[in-house]
C-alpha positions in Angstrom: 118.4 63.1 46.4 115.8 63.3 49.2 117.0 59.9 50.4 120.5 60.9 50.7 119.4 64.5 52.1 117.5 62.5 54.9 120.4 60.3 55.6 122.6 63.4 55.9 120.2 65.1 58.2 120.0 62.2 60.5 123.7 61.9 60.6 124.2 65.6 61.4 121.7 65.2 64.2 123.5 62.2 65.6 126.9 63.9 65.4 125.8 67.0 67.2 124.1 64.7 70.1 127.4 63.1 70.6 129.3 66.6 70.6 127.0 67.8 73.2 127.4 64.6 75.2 131.3 64.9 75.0 131.2 68.4 76.0 129.2 67.6 79.2 132.4 65.7 80.3 134.5 68.6 79.2 136.0 66.8 76.2 135.8 67.9 72.5 133.1 65.6 70.4 133.6 64.2 67.0 132.7 67.4 65.3 135.3 69.4 67.1 138.0 66.8 66.5 137.4 66.7 62.9 137.4 70.3 62.4 140.8 70.5 64.3 142.5 68.2 61.9 142.0 70.7 59.0 144.6 72.8 60.7 146.3 71.0 63.6 148.1 67.8 63.4 145.8 65.0 62.8 145.4 61.9 64.8 144.2 59.9 61.9 146.7 60.7 59.4 146.6 57.2 57.6 143.0 57.0 57.8 142.6 60.5 56.2 144.5 59.3 53.2 142.5 56.1 53.2 139.3 58.1 53.2 140.6 60.3 50.4 141.3 57.1 48.5 137.6 56.0 49.1 136.4 59.5 47.8 138.6 59.1 44.6 136.6 55.9 43.4 134.3 58.5 41.7 137.2 60.3 40.0 138.9 59.6 36.6 142.6 58.5 36.7 143.6 62.1 35.9 141.7 63.4 38.7 143.0 60.9 40.9 146.6 61.9 39.9 145.8 65.7 40.7 144.0 64.9 44.1 147.0 62.8 45.2 149.6 65.4 44.2 147.5 68.3 45.7 147.3 66.5 49.2 150.8 65.5 49.2 151.9 69.2 48.2 149.8 70.7 50.9 151.2 68.3 53.6 154.7 69.2 52.4 154.1 72.9 52.8 152.1 72.6 55.9 155.1 70.4 57.2 157.7 73.0 56.2 155.9 75.7 57.9 155.6 74.0 61.1 159.2 73.5 60.9 159.9 77.1 60.1 157.8 78.0 63.0 159.4 75.8 65.4 156.1 73.7 66.1 156.8 70.0 67.1 154.3 67.4 66.3 153.9 65.7 69.6 150.3 64.6 69.6 149.3 63.3 66.1 150.7 62.6 62.7 152.8 65.1 60.8 150.7 64.4 57.5 147.0 64.1 56.6 145.9 67.5 56.5 146.1 67.6 52.8 144.1 64.6 52.2 141.1 66.4 54.4 141.7 69.5 52.5 141.5 67.6 49.1 138.1 65.7 50.3 136.6 69.3 51.4 137.7 70.9 48.2 136.0 68.2 46.2 132.8 68.9 48.2 133.1 72.5 47.2 133.7 71.4 43.7 130.6 69.3 43.7 128.5 72.0 44.9 129.8 74.9 42.6 130.8 73.3 39.4 128.9 70.0 39.0 125.2 69.6 38.2 122.7 66.6 38.2 124.0 63.0 38.5 127.6 64.1 38.3 127.2 66.2 41.5 125.3 63.6 43.4 128.1 61.1 42.5 130.8 63.4 43.6 128.9 64.2 46.7 128.4 60.4 47.5 132.3 60.0 47.1 133.0 62.9 49.5 130.4 61.5 51.9 131.8 58.1 51.9 135.4 59.4 52.6 134.2 61.7 55.4 131.9 58.9 57.0 135.0 56.7 57.3 136.9 59.4 59.3 133.7 60.5 61.3 133.0 56.9 62.3 136.5 56.9 63.8 135.9 60.0 65.8 132.4 58.9 66.7 133.7 55.6 68.0 136.0 57.5 70.2 133.5 59.6 71.7 131.1 56.5 72.3 133.9 55.0 74.4 134.4 57.9 76.5 130.6 58.0 77.1 130.6 54.3 78.1 133.5 54.8 80.7 131.6 57.9 82.1 128.3 56.5 82.3 128.7 52.8 83.2 130.8 52.8 86.4 130.0 48.9 87.0 131.1 46.5 84.6 130.1 42.8 84.0 133.4 41.3 83.4 133.1 38.5 86.3 130.0 37.3 84.4 131.8 37.0 81.2 134.9 35.4 82.5 132.8 32.9 84.5 130.9 31.9 81.2 134.3 31.9 79.5 135.2 28.7 81.5 132.8 26.9 79.2 135.1 27.8 76.3 138.3 26.9 78.1 139.4 30.5 78.9 140.8 31.1 75.5 142.0 34.7 76.3 144.4 33.0 79.1 145.6 30.5 76.4 146.2 32.6 73.4 147.8 35.4 76.0 150.4 33.0 77.1 151.0 31.7 73.6 151.4 35.4 72.3 153.8 36.1 75.0 156.0 33.0 74.1 156.3 34.5 70.3 158.4 37.4 71.8 158.2 40.9 70.6 158.1 39.9 66.9 154.9 38.1 67.3 153.2 40.9 69.3 154.5 43.9 66.9 152.9 42.0 64.1 149.5 41.4 65.9 149.6 44.8 67.2 150.1 46.4 63.6 147.2 44.3 62.4 145.0 45.3 65.2 145.7 48.9 64.8 145.3 49.1 60.9 142.1 47.3 60.6 140.3 50.3 59.0 143.2 50.5 56.3 142.7 46.8 55.5 138.8 47.5 55.1 139.7 50.4 52.8 141.8 47.9 50.5 138.9 45.7 50.1 136.5 48.4 49.8 138.6 50.0 46.9 138.5 46.6 45.1 134.6 46.5 45.5 134.4 50.1 44.2 137.0 50.0 41.5 134.3 50.4 38.6 132.3 53.2 40.2 134.1 55.9 37.9 133.4 53.9 34.7 129.8 52.8 35.7 129.0 56.3 37.3 127.1 54.6 40.2 128.0 52.8 43.3 127.1 49.0 43.8 124.1 48.1 46.0 126.0 46.8 48.8 129.7 47.1 49.7 132.1 46.5 52.7 131.9 50.3 53.9 128.1 50.0 54.5 128.7 47.0 56.8 131.6 48.8 58.5 129.6 51.9 59.4 126.5 49.9 60.6 128.8 47.7 62.9 130.4 51.0 64.2 126.9 52.7 64.8 125.2 49.8 66.6 128.0 48.1 68.5 128.6 51.0 71.0 124.8 50.7 72.0 125.4 47.1 73.0 128.5 48.4 75.1 126.0 50.5 77.0 123.6 47.6 77.7 126.5 45.1 78.5 129.7 47.0 79.8 132.7 44.9 79.8 136.5 46.1 79.9 138.3 42.9 79.2 140.6 40.5 80.9 143.9 42.5 80.7 142.1 45.4 82.7 139.7 43.4 85.0 142.3 40.6 85.8 145.5 42.1 84.7 148.1 44.7 85.5 146.5 47.3 83.2 143.8 47.5 85.5 145.9 48.7 88.4 143.8 48.8 91.8 140.6 48.5 90.2 141.4 45.0 88.9 140.4 41.7 90.7 144.0 40.6 90.6 147.0 40.2 88.5 145.6 36.9 87.1 145.9 37.3 83.4 147.4 35.3 81.4 148.8 33.0 84.0 146.1 32.2 86.4 142.5 31.4 85.3 139.8 32.9 87.3 138.3 30.9 90.1 134.5 29.7 89.4 132.6 31.4 91.7 129.3 33.5 91.8 130.0 36.6 89.7 128.8 40.0 90.5 129.1 43.7 89.1 132.3 45.3 89.9 133.3 49.2 90.0 135.9 50.1 87.5 137.4 53.6 86.6 136.0 56.4 84.5 138.9 56.3 81.9 138.8 52.4 80.3 136.2 51.8 77.8 133.4 49.3 78.3 134.0 48.1 74.7 134.2 44.3 74.8 130.6 43.0 74.2 130.6 42.2 71.5 134.2 42.4 70.0 133.9 44.9 67.3 137.4 44.2 65.9 136.2 40.4 65.3 133.0 42.0 63.9 134.9 44.2 61.4 137.5 41.6 60.5 134.9 39.2 59.8 133.0 41.5 57.5 136.6 42.1 55.7 136.7 38.2 55.5 133.3 38.0 53.8 133.7 40.7 51.4 137.2 39.7 50.4 135.7 35.9 49.1 135.0 37.5 45.7 138.3 39.1 45.1 141.4 37.9 43.5 143.3 35.1 45.3 145.8 37.4 47.1 142.9 39.5 48.5 141.1 36.3 49.9 144.3 35.4 51.4 144.7 38.8 53.0 141.3 38.7 54.2 141.7 35.3 55.8 144.9 36.4 57.3 143.4 39.8 59.0 140.8 37.6 60.5 143.0 35.0 62.0 145.5 37.9 63.2 142.9 39.9 64.7 141.2 37.1 66.5 144.7 36.4 67.9 145.4 39.9 68.9 142.0 40.5 70.6 142.6 37.3 72.7 146.4 37.4 72.9 146.5 41.1 74.1 143.7 40.4 76.6 141.3 43.0 75.2 138.4 40.3 74.8 136.9 37.1 76.2 136.2 33.9 73.9 132.5 35.0 74.4 133.0 38.2 73.0 134.5 36.7 69.8 131.5 34.4 69.3 129.0 37.2 69.8 131.2 39.4 67.4 130.7 36.9 64.5 127.1 36.6 65.2 126.6 40.4 65.3 128.4 40.8 61.9 126.5 37.9 60.0 123.2 39.4 61.3 124.0 43.1 60.0 125.5 41.7 56.9 122.4 39.6 56.0 120.2 42.4 56.9 122.1 45.0 54.7 122.3 42.4 51.7 118.6 41.9 52.1 118.0 45.6 52.2 119.9 46.0 48.8 118.2 43.1 47.0 114.9 43.7 48.3 113.4 42.1 51.4 112.0 38.6 51.1 111.1 35.6 53.4 114.6 34.2 53.3 116.3 37.5 54.2 113.8 38.1 57.1 114.3 34.8 58.6 118.2 34.8 58.3 118.2 38.2 60.1 115.8 37.1 62.7 117.7 34.0 63.3 120.9 35.8 63.8 119.3 38.5 66.0 117.8 35.6 68.2 121.2 33.8 68.5 122.8 37.1 69.6 120.2 38.0 72.2 120.4 34.5 73.4 124.1 34.6 74.0 124.0 37.9 76.0 121.2 36.5 78.1 123.2 33.4 78.6 126.5 35.4 79.7 124.3 37.3 82.0 122.2 34.9 83.6 123.5 31.5 83.3 127.5 32.1 83.6 127.8 29.9 86.7 125.9 27.0 85.2 128.1 27.3 82.0 131.2 27.1 84.0 130.2 24.2 85.9 129.2 22.1 82.8 131.9 23.2 80.1 131.4 20.0 78.1 127.9 20.9 77.6 127.9 24.6 77.2 131.2 25.2 75.4 130.1 23.0 72.4 126.6 24.6 72.7 128.2 28.2 72.2 130.2 27.1 69.2 127.3 25.3 67.7 125.1 28.3 68.0 127.8 30.5 66.4 128.2 27.9 63.5 124.5 27.5 62.9 124.5 31.0 62.1 127.3 30.6 59.8 125.9 27.8 58.1 122.6 29.5 57.7 124.2 32.7 56.3 126.1 30.7 53.7 123.3 28.4 52.7 120.9 31.6 52.1 123.1 33.9 50.4 124.3 31.2 48.2 120.8 31.2 46.8 120.8 34.8 46.3 123.8 34.6 43.7 122.8 35.2 40.1 122.7 31.8 38.3 124.6 31.4 35.2 122.2 30.7 32.3 123.6 28.2 29.6 123.5 29.6 26.1 121.4 27.4 23.8 123.3 26.5 20.7 121.0 26.4 17.5 120.8 23.1 16.2 122.8 22.2 12.9 120.6 22.5 10.0 120.9 19.8 7.2 122.6 20.9 4.3 120.6 21.1 0.9 121.7 19.0 -1.9 
């Protein structure tokens, strides 16, 4: 209880600090946005129901049926009420309030009607559901802060370094455009609904919580939240807006030119470039790649359909991040290393730190820092020697992947063969 109370206090202080920071720029913060969704049309309708699904892992099947029925009933009543009053839903989803009401109602029930371990378990479920939505709101606020506090971006450095990889965003961008509207719509859906895919994998991992009355030591939601917490901090250190903004039509007059995806950038000495105060500096590392990699890792122990879905979501997310011009190839490599480092640290924390866990996390962190330093201080050298630095970047990522796989395999429980008793000679 003390540990969970301390974690809750830290989270509350963090949310309040972001709320104050957002207010300085005249915009509502994560707390205000979340409270507004209790009454007003929520912007995260699908995510609210996904969050309620996570919360329901602690409930029995009868309680889950009641919770879903109540949530849908509330949404129907609210929708009819808005229709009767002539209120049009122009900004947000027409549903989702009911799911949030059910989550908050379960929190009240936990405090007033539960005791001991049952209260703690239900509060953990409520916290899990609320943290997923709060993470989304927090991320939106972080992106606002990056655009307001980092006027200069480092896109020219990353774009120059990307020549060592063959300018993958330009290549994939032309490929996506060649697929027409169908391919673009599929990739866009995968890109937008990444959190829903994570919930599906998390629900599989947490399927036995209601029976065992406890959460597993490590699951996908923990990795997702830590990625979302640490990633924006890197944005503040290495602000990048992405090729479609820095070199494409979406950047307007702030862009270097209308180059993406048809004309790769020229190799020259990079420098800082000023950009608008609206576009988030959310490229380095690619958190969509990081989250999709986490989904892929955690889906490996699921049934075949879940493993296939995890692989598809990773490949499609990579196609979307590059094909829509949201990220450079260098961002993708950094995102994969970033995820494996966090995953290694969280798994080591869950099982108890030892030498192998410390070395794995330290190696991943070292490679990640080395990537950022090379993108910032060696981009021109990398661009002029692509056949040297391109393979080196890929090998650096593959070394972290291979090290992670090798070490984590040793952490898996070993099956102990059952010794069969030797047959006894029959007595005559």
